[in-house]
PDB file of N, CA, C and O in Angstrom:
ATOM      1  N   MET A   1     158.054 120.709  75.811  1.00  0.00           N
ATOM      2  CA  MET A   1     157.850 119.066  76.080  1.00  0.00           C
ATOM      3  C   MET A   1     158.823 118.482  77.361  1.00  0.00           C
ATOM      4  O   MET A   1     160.038 118.539  77.173  1.00  0.00           O
ATOM      5  N   THR A   2     158.411 118.017  78.438  1.00  0.00           N
ATOM      6  CA  THR A   2     159.639 117.662  79.501  1.00  0.00           C
ATOM      7  C   THR A   2     160.206 116.322  78.688  1.00  0.00           C
ATOM      8  O   THR A   2     159.849 116.007  77.553  1.00  0.00           O
ATOM      9  N   ARG A   3     161.119 115.636  79.471  1.00  0.00           N
ATOM     10  CA  ARG A   3     161.736 114.641  79.302  1.00  0.00           C
ATOM     11  C   ARG A   3     160.997 113.348  79.642  1.00  0.00           C
ATOM     12  O   ARG A   3     161.309 112.248  79.186  1.00  0.00           O
ATOM     13  N   ALA A   4     159.770 113.629  80.668  1.00  0.00           N
ATOM     14  CA  ALA A   4     159.317 112.306  81.567  1.00  0.00           C
ATOM     15  C   ALA A   4     158.138 112.192  80.030  1.00  0.00           C
ATOM     16  O   ALA A   4     157.896 111.107  79.501  1.00  0.00           O
ATOM     17  N   LEU A   5     157.711 113.146  79.673  1.00  0.00           N
ATOM     18  CA  LEU A   5     156.410 113.509  78.723  1.00  0.00           C
ATOM     19  C   LEU A   5     156.917 112.810  77.444  1.00  0.00           C
ATOM     20  O   LEU A   5     156.164 112.040  76.847  1.00  0.00           O
ATOM     21  N   ALA A   6     158.229 113.065  76.983  1.00  0.00           N
ATOM     22  CA  ALA A   6     158.545 112.258  75.988  1.00  0.00           C
ATOM     23  C   ALA A   6     159.034 110.982  75.797  1.00  0.00           C
ATOM     24  O   ALA A   6     159.814 110.427  75.023  1.00  0.00           O
ATOM     25  N   GLY A   7     158.361 110.693  76.708  1.00  0.00           N
ATOM     26  CA  GLY A   7     158.958 109.052  77.333  1.00  0.00           C
ATOM     27  C   GLY A   7     159.933 108.428  77.787  1.00  0.00           C
ATOM     28  O   GLY A   7     160.156 107.220  77.697  1.00  0.00           O
ATOM     29  N   GLY A   8     160.849 109.633  78.539  1.00  0.00           N
ATOM     30  CA  GLY A   8     161.877 109.509  79.517  1.00  0.00           C
ATOM     31  C   GLY A   8     161.655 108.960  80.844  1.00  0.00           C
ATOM     32  O   GLY A   8     160.574 108.427  81.096  1.00  0.00           O
ATOM     33  N   ARG A   9     162.418 109.024  81.568  1.00  0.00           N
ATOM     34  CA  ARG A   9     162.205 108.474  82.904  1.00  0.00           C
ATOM     35  C   ARG A   9     162.104 109.964  83.717  1.00  0.00           C
ATOM     36  O   ARG A   9     162.902 110.901  83.715  1.00  0.00           O
ATOM     37  N   GLY A  10     160.918 109.819  84.351  1.00  0.00           N
ATOM     38  CA  GLY A  10     161.167 110.950  84.914  1.00  0.00           C
ATOM     39  C   GLY A  10     160.932 111.011  86.055  1.00  0.00           C
ATOM     40  O   GLY A  10     160.980 109.845  86.446  1.00  0.00           O
ATOM     41  N   ALA A  11     160.581 111.973  87.291  1.00  0.00           N
ATOM     42  CA  ALA A  11     160.832 112.223  88.633  1.00  0.00           C
ATOM     43  C   ALA A  11     159.767 111.031  89.458  1.00  0.00           C
ATOM     44  O   ALA A  11     158.568 111.147  89.205  1.00  0.00           O
ATOM     45  N   GLY A  12     160.114 110.116  90.246  1.00  0.00           N
ATOM     46  CA  GLY A  12     158.811 109.282  91.047  1.00  0.00           C
ATOM     47  C   GLY A  12     158.484 107.594  90.631  1.00  0.00           C
ATOM     48  O   GLY A  12     157.874 106.700  91.217  1.00  0.00           O
ATOM     49  N   TYR A  13     159.383 107.685  89.025  1.00  0.00           N
ATOM     50  CA  TYR A  13     158.955 106.515  88.332  1.00  0.00           C
ATOM     51  C   TYR A  13     160.486 105.715  88.217  1.00  0.00           C
ATOM     52  O   TYR A  13     161.589 106.091  87.820  1.00  0.00           O
ATOM     53  N   PRO A  14     159.827 104.072  88.924  1.00  0.00           N
ATOM     54  CA  PRO A  14     160.857 103.209  89.345  1.00  0.00           C
ATOM     55  C   PRO A  14     161.672 103.139  88.194  1.00  0.00           C
ATOM     56  O   PRO A  14     161.134 103.706  87.243  1.00  0.00           O
ATOM     57  N   VAL A  15     163.027 102.538  87.877  1.00  0.00           N
ATOM     58  CA  VAL A  15     163.805 102.325  86.692  1.00  0.00           C
ATOM     59  C   VAL A  15     163.059 100.823  86.379  1.00  0.00           C
ATOM     60  O   VAL A  15     162.606  99.937  87.104  1.00  0.00           O
ATOM     61  N   SER A  16     163.150 100.975  85.237  1.00  0.00           N
ATOM     62  CA  SER A  16     162.134  99.466  84.819  1.00  0.00           C
ATOM     63  C   SER A  16     163.428  98.544  84.741  1.00  0.00           C
ATOM     64  O   SER A  16     164.594  98.885  84.543  1.00  0.00           O
ATOM     65  N   GLY A  17     162.828  97.132  84.977  1.00  0.00           N
ATOM     66  CA  GLY A  17     164.016  96.022  85.062  1.00  0.00           C
ATOM     67  C   GLY A  17     164.698  95.877  86.653  1.00  0.00           C
ATOM     68  O   GLY A  17     165.308  94.873  87.022  1.00  0.00           O
ATOM     69  N   ARG A  18     164.519  96.786  87.289  1.00  0.00           N
ATOM     70  CA  ARG A  18     164.750  96.782  88.691  1.00  0.00           C
ATOM     71  C   ARG A  18     163.760  96.341  89.487  1.00  0.00           C
ATOM     72  O   ARG A  18     163.958  95.717  90.529  1.00  0.00           O
ATOM     73  N   LYS A  19     162.519  96.679  88.981  1.00  0.00           N
ATOM     74  CA  LYS A  19     161.294  96.305  90.148  1.00  0.00           C
ATOM     75  C   LYS A  19     161.147  94.739  90.345  1.00  0.00           C
ATOM     76  O   LYS A  19     160.389  94.492  91.283  1.00  0.00           O
ATOM     77  N   TYR A  20     161.590  93.765  89.807  1.00  0.00           N
ATOM     78  CA  TYR A  20     161.596  92.428  90.143  1.00  0.00           C
ATOM     79  C   TYR A  20     162.831  92.195  90.232  1.00  0.00           C
ATOM     80  O   TYR A  20     163.062  91.052  89.839  1.00  0.00           O
ATOM     81  N   LEU A  21     163.658  92.687  90.534  1.00  0.00           N
ATOM     82  CA  LEU A  21     165.011  92.208  90.715  1.00  0.00           C
ATOM     83  C   LEU A  21     165.323  90.912  91.684  1.00  0.00           C
ATOM     84  O   LEU A  21     166.260  90.117  91.608  1.00  0.00           O
ATOM     85  N   LEU A  22     164.478  90.950  92.405  1.00  0.00           N
ATOM     86  CA  LEU A  22     165.079  89.950  93.545  1.00  0.00           C
ATOM     87  C   LEU A  22     163.698  88.882  93.409  1.00  0.00           C
ATOM     88  O   LEU A  22     163.435  88.289  94.455  1.00  0.00           O
ATOM     89  N   ALA A  23     163.202  88.718  92.752  1.00  0.00           N
ATOM     90  CA  ALA A  23     161.788  88.485  92.692  1.00  0.00           C
ATOM     91  C   ALA A  23     162.047  87.286  91.437  1.00  0.00           C
ATOM     92  O   ALA A  23     161.407  86.235  91.487  1.00  0.00           O
ATOM     93  N   ARG A  24     162.867  87.501  90.512  1.00  0.00           N
ATOM     94  CA  ARG A  24     162.966  86.918  89.148  1.00  0.00           C
ATOM     95  C   ARG A  24     163.682  85.386  89.156  1.00  0.00           C
ATOM     96  O   ARG A  24     163.491  84.469  88.357  1.00  0.00           O
ATOM     97  N   PRO A  25     164.660  85.430  90.452  1.00  0.00           N
ATOM     98  CA  PRO A  25     165.891  84.450  90.957  1.00  0.00           C
ATOM     99  C   PRO A  25     165.135  83.245  91.985  1.00  0.00           C
ATOM    100  O   PRO A  25     165.524  82.143  92.371  1.00  0.00           O
ATOM    101  N   LEU A  26     163.722  84.119  92.242  1.00  0.00           N
ATOM    102  CA  LEU A  26     163.046  82.908  93.533  1.00  0.00           C
ATOM    103  C   LEU A  26     161.471  82.537  92.457  1.00  0.00           C
ATOM    104  O   LEU A  26     160.489  82.111  93.065  1.00  0.00           O
ATOM    105  N   LEU A  27     161.402  82.679  91.374  1.00  0.00           N
ATOM    106  CA  LEU A  27     160.405  82.346  90.384  1.00  0.00           C
ATOM    107  C   LEU A  27     161.260  81.319  89.611  1.00  0.00           C
ATOM    108  O   LEU A  27     160.680  80.235  89.549  1.00  0.00           O
ATOM    109  N   ALA A  28     162.458  81.333  89.007  1.00  0.00           N
ATOM    110  CA  ALA A  28     163.126  80.326  88.431  1.00  0.00           C
ATOM    111  C   ALA A  28     163.473  79.384  89.669  1.00  0.00           C
ATOM    112  O   ALA A  28     163.534  78.199  89.342  1.00  0.00           O
ATOM    113  N   VAL A  29     163.632  79.556  90.557  1.00  0.00           N
ATOM    114  CA  VAL A  29     163.678  78.171  91.654  1.00  0.00           C
ATOM    115  C   VAL A  29     162.706  77.411  92.141  1.00  0.00           C
ATOM    116  O   VAL A  29     162.780  76.233  92.491  1.00  0.00           O
ATOM    117  N   THR A  30     161.741  78.166  92.152  1.00  0.00           N
ATOM    118  CA  THR A  30     160.055  77.725  92.706  1.00  0.00           C
ATOM    119  C   THR A  30     159.420  77.145  91.652  1.00  0.00           C
ATOM    120  O   THR A  30     158.844  76.099  91.948  1.00  0.00           O
ATOM    121  N   ARG A  31     159.332  77.526  90.395  1.00  0.00           N
ATOM    122  CA  ARG A  31     158.787  77.000  89.140  1.00  0.00           C
ATOM    123  C   ARG A  31     159.057  75.900  89.115  1.00  0.00           C
ATOM    124  O   ARG A  31     158.103  75.122  89.132  1.00  0.00           O
ATOM    125  N   PRO A  32     160.620  75.251  89.055  1.00  0.00           N
ATOM    126  CA  PRO A  32     160.548  73.449  88.617  1.00  0.00           C
ATOM    127  C   PRO A  32     159.997  72.618  89.921  1.00  0.00           C
ATOM    128  O   PRO A  32     159.587  71.458  89.901  1.00  0.00           O
ATOM    129  N   ILE A  33     160.087  73.499  91.077  1.00  0.00           N
ATOM    130  CA  ILE A  33     159.664  72.784  92.331  1.00  0.00           C
ATOM    131  C   ILE A  33     158.153  72.462  92.051  1.00  0.00           C
ATOM    132  O   ILE A  33     157.750  71.331  91.780  1.00  0.00           O
ATOM    133  N   ARG A  34     157.420  73.498  92.138  1.00  0.00           N
ATOM    134  CA  ARG A  34     155.589  73.566  91.664  1.00  0.00           C
ATOM    135  C   ARG A  34     155.158  73.047  90.715  1.00  0.00           C
ATOM    136  O   ARG A  34     153.934  73.006  90.586  1.00  0.00           O
ATOM    137  N   HIS A  35     156.051  72.444  89.679  1.00  0.00           N
ATOM    138  CA  HIS A  35     155.398  71.916  88.339  1.00  0.00           C
ATOM    139  C   HIS A  35     155.894  70.418  88.504  1.00  0.00           C
ATOM    140  O   HIS A  35     155.419  69.438  87.931  1.00  0.00           O
ATOM    141  N   GLY A  36     157.181  70.449  89.605  1.00  0.00           N
ATOM    142  CA  GLY A  36     157.385  68.854  89.394  1.00  0.00           C
ATOM    143  C   GLY A  36     156.479  68.239  90.146  1.00  0.00           C
ATOM    144  O   GLY A  36     155.268  68.454  90.121  1.00  0.00           O
ATOM    145  N   ARG A  37     157.200  67.268  90.996  1.00  0.00           N
ATOM    146  CA  ARG A  37     156.441  66.523  92.618  1.00  0.00           C
ATOM    147  C   ARG A  37     156.824  66.919  93.788  1.00  0.00           C
ATOM    148  O   ARG A  37     157.418  66.082  94.467  1.00  0.00           O
ATOM    149  N   PRO A  38     156.621  68.184  94.322  1.00  0.00           N
ATOM    150  CA  PRO A  38     157.027  68.324  95.485  1.00  0.00           C
ATOM    151  C   PRO A  38     156.641  67.727  96.664  1.00  0.00           C
ATOM    152  O   PRO A  38     157.429  67.933  97.587  1.00  0.00           O
ATOM    153  N   ALA A  39     155.187  66.708  97.060  1.00  0.00           N
ATOM    154  CA  ALA A  39     155.269  65.922  97.545  1.00  0.00           C
ATOM    155  C   ALA A  39     156.517  65.547  98.026  1.00  0.00           C
ATOM    156  O   ALA A  39     156.983  65.846  99.125  1.00  0.00           O
ATOM    157  N   ARG A  40     157.143  64.743  96.980  1.00  0.00           N
ATOM    158  CA  ARG A  40     158.189  63.562  96.955  1.00  0.00           C
ATOM    159  C   ARG A  40     159.256  64.322  97.454  1.00  0.00           C
ATOM    160  O   ARG A  40     160.196  63.822  98.072  1.00  0.00           O
ATOM    161  N   LEU A  41     159.124  65.660  97.175  1.00  0.00           N
ATOM    162  CA  LEU A  41     160.749  66.288  97.370  1.00  0.00           C
ATOM    163  C   LEU A  41     160.973  67.123  98.614  1.00  0.00           C
ATOM    164  O   LEU A  41     162.026  67.667  98.949  1.00  0.00           O
ATOM    165  N   ALA A  42     159.602  67.136  99.349  1.00  0.00           N
ATOM    166  CA  ALA A  42     159.487  67.718 100.399  1.00  0.00           C
ATOM    167  C   ALA A  42     159.929  66.068 101.624  1.00  0.00           C
ATOM    168  O   ALA A  42     160.595  66.041 102.659  1.00  0.00           O
ATOM    169  N   VAL A  43     159.235  64.981 100.915  1.00  0.00           N
ATOM    170  CA  VAL A  43     159.374  64.015 101.881  1.00  0.00           C
ATOM    171  C   VAL A  43     161.201  63.583 101.980  1.00  0.00           C
ATOM    172  O   VAL A  43     161.718  63.199 103.030  1.00  0.00           O
ATOM    173  N   ARG A  44     161.941  63.746 100.703  1.00  0.00           N
ATOM    174  CA  ARG A  44     163.148  63.501 100.514  1.00  0.00           C
ATOM    175  C   ARG A  44     164.059  64.564 101.721  1.00  0.00           C
ATOM    176  O   ARG A  44     165.137  64.278 102.240  1.00  0.00           O
ATOM    177  N   LEU A  45     163.390  65.597 101.904  1.00  0.00           N
ATOM    178  CA  LEU A  45     164.359  66.881 102.435  1.00  0.00           C
ATOM    179  C   LEU A  45     163.577  66.238 103.933  1.00  0.00           C
ATOM    180  O   LEU A  45     164.492  65.949 104.703  1.00  0.00           O
ATOM    181  N   LEU A  46     162.821  66.068 104.287  1.00  0.00           N
ATOM    182  CA  LEU A  46     162.754  65.642 105.790  1.00  0.00           C
ATOM    183  C   LEU A  46     163.602  64.040 105.923  1.00  0.00           C
ATOM    184  O   LEU A  46     164.086  63.714 107.006  1.00  0.00           O
ATOM    185  N   ALA A  47     163.688  63.275 104.898  1.00  0.00           N
ATOM    186  CA  ALA A  47     164.801  62.314 105.506  1.00  0.00           C
ATOM    187  C   ALA A  47     165.879  62.825 105.757  1.00  0.00           C
ATOM    188  O   ALA A  47     166.616  62.314 106.600  1.00  0.00           O
ATOM    189  N   VAL A  48     166.226  63.964 105.077  1.00  0.00           N
ATOM    190  CA  VAL A  48     167.728  64.430 105.463  1.00  0.00           C
ATOM    191  C   VAL A  48     167.918  65.171 106.336  1.00  0.00           C
ATOM    192  O   VAL A  48     169.004  65.621 106.702  1.00  0.00           O
ATOM    193  N   VAL A  49     166.901  65.371 106.753  1.00  0.00           N
ATOM    194  CA  VAL A  49     166.559  66.408 108.339  1.00  0.00           C
ATOM    195  C   VAL A  49     166.642  65.172 109.422  1.00  0.00           C
ATOM    196  O   VAL A  49     167.593  65.059 110.195  1.00  0.00           O
ATOM    197  N   ALA A  50     165.668  64.371 109.389  1.00  0.00           N
ATOM    198  CA  ALA A  50     165.856  63.404 110.255  1.00  0.00           C
ATOM    199  C   ALA A  50     166.746  62.783 110.580  1.00  0.00           C
ATOM    200  O   ALA A  50     167.057  62.460 111.726  1.00  0.00           O
ATOM    201  N   ALA A  51     167.475  62.444 109.195  1.00  0.00           N
ATOM    202  CA  ALA A  51     169.253  61.729 109.292  1.00  0.00           C
ATOM    203  C   ALA A  51     169.973  62.151 110.043  1.00  0.00           C
ATOM    204  O   ALA A  51     170.619  61.522 110.882  1.00  0.00           O
ATOM    205  N   GLY A  52     169.956  63.664 109.778  1.00  0.00           N
ATOM    206  CA  GLY A  52     170.726  64.679 110.651  1.00  0.00           C
ATOM    207  C   GLY A  52     170.907  64.932 111.363  1.00  0.00           C
ATOM    208  O   GLY A  52     171.971  65.427 111.736  1.00  0.00           O
ATOM    209  N   ALA A  53     169.774  64.691 112.070  1.00  0.00           N
ATOM    210  CA  ALA A  53     168.924  64.970 113.842  1.00  0.00           C
ATOM    211  C   ALA A  53     169.069  63.972 114.542  1.00  0.00           C
ATOM    212  O   ALA A  53     169.165  64.114 115.761  1.00  0.00           O
ATOM    213  N   LEU A  54     169.130  62.530 113.871  1.00  0.00           N
ATOM    214  CA  LEU A  54     169.106  61.563 114.587  1.00  0.00           C
ATOM    215  C   LEU A  54     170.525  61.014 114.308  1.00  0.00           C
ATOM    216  O   LEU A  54     170.468  59.830 114.640  1.00  0.00           O
ATOM    217  N   ALA A  55     171.705  61.280 113.885  1.00  0.00           N
ATOM    218  CA  ALA A  55     173.411  61.226 113.791  1.00  0.00           C
ATOM    219  C   ALA A  55     173.518  62.491 114.718  1.00  0.00           C
ATOM    220  O   ALA A  55     174.578  62.520 115.343  1.00  0.00           O
ATOM    221  N   VAL A  56     172.901  63.253 114.886  1.00  0.00           N
ATOM    222  CA  VAL A  56     173.621  64.710 116.573  1.00  0.00           C
ATOM    223  C   VAL A  56     172.963  63.772 117.089  1.00  0.00           C
ATOM    224  O   VAL A  56     173.897  62.971 117.122  1.00  0.00           O
ATOM    225  N   PHE A  57     172.150  63.235 117.504  1.00  0.00           N
ATOM    226  CA  PHE A  57     170.933  62.286 118.688  1.00  0.00           C
ATOM    227  C   PHE A  57     171.668  61.457 119.339  1.00  0.00           C
ATOM    228  O   PHE A  57     171.975  61.454 120.532  1.00  0.00           O
ATOM    229  N   ALA A  58     171.968  60.673 118.408  1.00  0.00           N
ATOM    230  CA  ALA A  58     173.051  59.657 118.909  1.00  0.00           C
ATOM    231  C   ALA A  58     174.329  59.710 119.306  1.00  0.00           C
ATOM    232  O   ALA A  58     174.710  59.102 120.307  1.00  0.00           O
ATOM    233  N   THR A  59     175.215  60.530 118.472  1.00  0.00           N
ATOM    234  CA  THR A  59     176.860  60.922 119.403  1.00  0.00           C
ATOM    235  C   THR A  59     177.048  62.148 119.112  1.00  0.00           C
ATOM    236  O   THR A  59     178.124  62.440 118.592  1.00  0.00           O
ATOM    237  N   GLY A  60     176.137  63.113 119.348  1.00  0.00           N
ATOM    238  CA  GLY A  60     176.432  64.976 119.533  1.00  0.00           C
ATOM    239  C   GLY A  60     177.204  65.083 118.243  1.00  0.00           C
ATOM    240  O   GLY A  60     177.084  64.417 117.215  1.00  0.00           O
ATOM    241  N   TRP A  61     177.880  65.899 118.479  1.00  0.00           N
ATOM    242  CA  TRP A  61     178.487  67.024 117.734  1.00  0.00           C
ATOM    243  C   TRP A  61     180.125  66.463 117.155  1.00  0.00           C
ATOM    244  O   TRP A  61     181.208  66.971 117.447  1.00  0.00           O
ATOM    245  N   GLN A  62     179.918  65.491 116.426  1.00  0.00           N
ATOM    246  CA  GLN A  62     181.316  64.717 116.517  1.00  0.00           C
ATOM    247  C   GLN A  62     181.338  64.292 114.695  1.00  0.00           C
ATOM    248  O   GLN A  62     180.392  64.413 113.918  1.00  0.00           O
ATOM    249  N   PRO A  63     182.627  63.817 114.410  1.00  0.00           N
ATOM    250  CA  PRO A  63     182.999  63.946 112.568  1.00  0.00           C
ATOM    251  C   PRO A  63     182.055  63.101 112.446  1.00  0.00           C
ATOM    252  O   PRO A  63     181.246  63.519 111.617  1.00  0.00           O
ATOM    253  N   ALA A  64     181.637  61.672 113.059  1.00  0.00           N
ATOM    254  CA  ALA A  64     180.505  60.824 112.632  1.00  0.00           C
ATOM    255  C   ALA A  64     179.170  61.229 111.901  1.00  0.00           C
ATOM    256  O   ALA A  64     178.759  60.681 110.877  1.00  0.00           O
ATOM    257  N   SER A  65     178.484  62.369 112.633  1.00  0.00           N
ATOM    258  CA  SER A  65     177.149  62.712 112.822  1.00  0.00           C
ATOM    259  C   SER A  65     177.694  63.813 111.614  1.00  0.00           C
ATOM    260  O   SER A  65     176.961  63.825 110.624  1.00  0.00           O
ATOM    261  N   LEU A  66     178.799  64.676 111.562  1.00  0.00           N
ATOM    262  CA  LEU A  66     179.348  65.513 110.176  1.00  0.00           C
ATOM    263  C   LEU A  66     179.024  64.925 108.842  1.00  0.00           C
ATOM    264  O   LEU A  66     178.500  65.436 107.853  1.00  0.00           O
ATOM    265  N   SER A  67     179.482  63.684 109.074  1.00  0.00           N
ATOM    266  CA  SER A  67     179.486  62.877 107.781  1.00  0.00           C
ATOM    267  C   SER A  67     178.085  62.476 107.329  1.00  0.00           C
ATOM    268  O   SER A  67     177.519  62.720 106.264  1.00  0.00           O
ATOM    269  N   VAL A  68     177.745  61.929 108.194  1.00  0.00           N
ATOM    270  CA  VAL A  68     176.224  61.534 108.058  1.00  0.00           C
ATOM    271  C   VAL A  68     175.513  62.763 107.676  1.00  0.00           C
ATOM    272  O   VAL A  68     174.587  62.411 106.945  1.00  0.00           O
ATOM    273  N   MET A  69     175.510  63.879 107.807  1.00  0.00           N
ATOM    274  CA  MET A  69     174.939  64.839 107.368  1.00  0.00           C
ATOM    275  C   MET A  69     175.169  65.376 105.915  1.00  0.00           C
ATOM    276  O   MET A  69     174.415  65.809 105.043  1.00  0.00           O
ATOM    277  N   THR A  70     176.482  65.176 106.010  1.00  0.00           N
ATOM    278  CA  THR A  70     177.451  65.757 104.453  1.00  0.00           C
ATOM    279  C   THR A  70     176.776  63.922 103.662  1.00  0.00           C
ATOM    280  O   THR A  70     175.845  63.731 104.444  1.00  0.00           O
ATOM    281  N   GLY A  71     176.767  63.298 103.172  1.00  0.00           N
ATOM    282  CA  GLY A  71     176.486  62.326 103.061  1.00  0.00           C
ATOM    283  C   GLY A  71     174.810  61.930 102.658  1.00  0.00           C
ATOM    284  O   GLY A  71     174.367  61.073 101.893  1.00  0.00           O
ATOM    285  N   ALA A  72     174.121  62.936 103.516  1.00  0.00           N
ATOM    286  CA  ALA A  72     172.513  62.664 103.175  1.00  0.00           C
ATOM    287  C   ALA A  72     172.207  64.078 102.393  1.00  0.00           C
ATOM    288  O   ALA A  72     171.172  64.274 101.756  1.00  0.00           O
ATOM    289  N   LEU A  73     173.156  64.930 102.527  1.00  0.00           N
ATOM    290  CA  LEU A  73     173.014  66.698 101.665  1.00  0.00           C
ATOM    291  C   LEU A  73     173.334  65.955 100.627  1.00  0.00           C
ATOM    292  O   LEU A  73     172.565  66.213  99.701  1.00  0.00           O
ATOM    293  N   THR A  74     174.532  64.716 100.198  1.00  0.00           N
ATOM    294  CA  THR A  74     175.056  64.873  98.883  1.00  0.00           C
ATOM    295  C   THR A  74     173.898  64.158  98.227  1.00  0.00           C
ATOM    296  O   THR A  74     173.696  64.540  97.074  1.00  0.00           O
ATOM    297  N   TRP A  75     172.687  62.752  98.891  1.00  0.00           N
ATOM    298  CA  TRP A  75     172.329  62.037  98.591  1.00  0.00           C
ATOM    299  C   TRP A  75     170.837  62.801  97.600  1.00  0.00           C
ATOM    300  O   TRP A  75     170.363  62.531  96.496  1.00  0.00           O
ATOM    301  N   LEU A  76     170.530  63.688  98.519  1.00  0.00           N
ATOM    302  CA  LEU A  76     169.318  64.635  98.077  1.00  0.00           C
ATOM    303  C   LEU A  76     170.047  65.434  97.265  1.00  0.00           C
ATOM    304  O   LEU A  76     169.803  64.920  96.173  1.00  0.00           O
ATOM    305  N   LEU A  77     170.607  66.129  97.102  1.00  0.00           N
ATOM    306  CA  LEU A  77     171.001  66.903  95.629  1.00  0.00           C
ATOM    307  C   LEU A  77     171.369  65.648  94.582  1.00  0.00           C
ATOM    308  O   LEU A  77     170.620  65.533  93.612  1.00  0.00           O
ATOM    309  N   CYS A  78     172.170  64.964  94.680  1.00  0.00           N
ATOM    310  CA  CYS A  78     172.083  64.124  93.392  1.00  0.00           C
ATOM    311  C   CYS A  78     170.800  63.235  93.195  1.00  0.00           C
ATOM    312  O   CYS A  78     170.713  62.730  92.075  1.00  0.00           O
ATOM    313  N   THR A  79     170.090  63.039  93.819  1.00  0.00           N
ATOM    314  CA  THR A  79     168.256  62.503  93.621  1.00  0.00           C
ATOM    315  C   THR A  79     167.606  63.336  93.623  1.00  0.00           C
ATOM    316  O   THR A  79     166.574  63.178  92.970  1.00  0.00           O
ATOM    317  N   GLY A  80     167.762  64.451  94.205  1.00  0.00           N
ATOM    318  CA  GLY A  80     166.421  65.359  94.215  1.00  0.00           C
ATOM    319  C   GLY A  80     166.049  65.878  92.659  1.00  0.00           C
ATOM    320  O   GLY A  80     164.866  65.987  92.336  1.00  0.00           O
ATOM    321  N   GLY A  81     166.896  66.122  91.920  1.00  0.00           N
ATOM    322  CA  GLY A  81     167.014  66.581  90.346  1.00  0.00           C
ATOM    323  C   GLY A  81     166.057  65.997  89.562  1.00  0.00           C
ATOM    324  O   GLY A  81     165.638  66.599  88.574  1.00  0.00           O
ATOM    325  N   SER A  82     165.533  64.603  89.943  1.00  0.00           N
ATOM    326  CA  SER A  82     164.638  63.907  89.288  1.00  0.00           C
ATOM    327  C   SER A  82     163.411  64.041  89.582  1.00  0.00           C
ATOM    328  O   SER A  82     162.556  63.344  89.035  1.00  0.00           O
ATOM    329  N   ASP A  83     163.007  65.301  90.836  1.00  0.00           N
ATOM    330  CA  ASP A  83     161.623  65.563  91.204  1.00  0.00           C
ATOM    331  C   ASP A  83     161.761  67.182  90.902  1.00  0.00           C
ATOM    332  O   ASP A  83     161.199  67.931  91.701  1.00  0.00           O
ATOM    333  N   LEU A  84     162.128  67.479  90.332  1.00  0.00           N
ATOM    334  CA  LEU A  84     161.959  69.173  89.484  1.00  0.00           C
ATOM    335  C   LEU A  84     161.413  69.261  88.220  1.00  0.00           C
ATOM    336  O   LEU A  84     161.892  68.536  87.348  1.00  0.00           O
ATOM    337  N   ALA A  85     160.634  69.900  87.985  1.00  0.00           N
ATOM    338  CA  ALA A  85     160.180  69.396  86.299  1.00  0.00           C
ATOM    339  C   ALA A  85     160.998  70.155  85.512  1.00  0.00           C
ATOM    340  O   ALA A  85     161.623  71.125  85.941  1.00  0.00           O
ATOM    341  N   ARG A  86     161.031  69.767  84.385  1.00  0.00           N
ATOM    342  CA  ARG A  86     162.275  70.315  83.077  1.00  0.00           C
ATOM    343  C   ARG A  86     161.743  71.027  82.288  1.00  0.00           C
ATOM    344  O   ARG A  86     160.571  71.091  81.917  1.00  0.00           O
ATOM    345  N   ASP A  87     163.319  72.021  81.809  1.00  0.00           N
ATOM    346  CA  ASP A  87     162.628  72.879  81.153  1.00  0.00           C
ATOM    347  C   ASP A  87     161.717  72.629  80.069  1.00  0.00           C
ATOM    348  O   ASP A  87     161.871  71.599  79.412  1.00  0.00           O
ATOM    349  N   ARG A  88     160.645  73.555  79.749  1.00  0.00           N
ATOM    350  CA  ARG A  88     159.680  73.125  78.362  1.00  0.00           C
ATOM    351  C   ARG A  88     159.829  74.337  77.607  1.00  0.00           C
ATOM    352  O   ARG A  88     158.841  74.544  76.902  1.00  0.00           O
ATOM    353  N   ARG A  89     160.826  75.302  77.504  1.00  0.00           N
ATOM    354  CA  ARG A  89     161.204  76.337  76.719  1.00  0.00           C
ATOM    355  C   ARG A  89     162.165  75.518  75.464  1.00  0.00           C
ATOM    356  O   ARG A  89     162.197  75.904  74.296  1.00  0.00           O
ATOM    357  N   ASN A  90     162.970  74.237  76.037  1.00  0.00           N
ATOM    358  CA  ASN A  90     163.787  73.891  74.482  1.00  0.00           C
ATOM    359  C   ASN A  90     162.934  73.120  73.759  1.00  0.00           C
ATOM    360  O   ASN A  90     163.253  72.735  72.634  1.00  0.00           O
TER     361      ASN A  90
END
């Protein structure tokens, strides 16, 4: 009896656990968005992009436009969590 037939890993079989190595973190990010309020989060993200684009359009790449973009991203990070679903495993 060979090792593959006895339950070991044979040639041509992937190592278990590595099959979904990249999909697991992506699923962990998309699940709270999908089960939360995705439309509201998209509107917030659109507002951040619009504020940054308007600041760059108005003043160009100046420190003021970069600070407006930093403030908009900070606002998104501080308030966007309320639009995500809570972890139901606890």
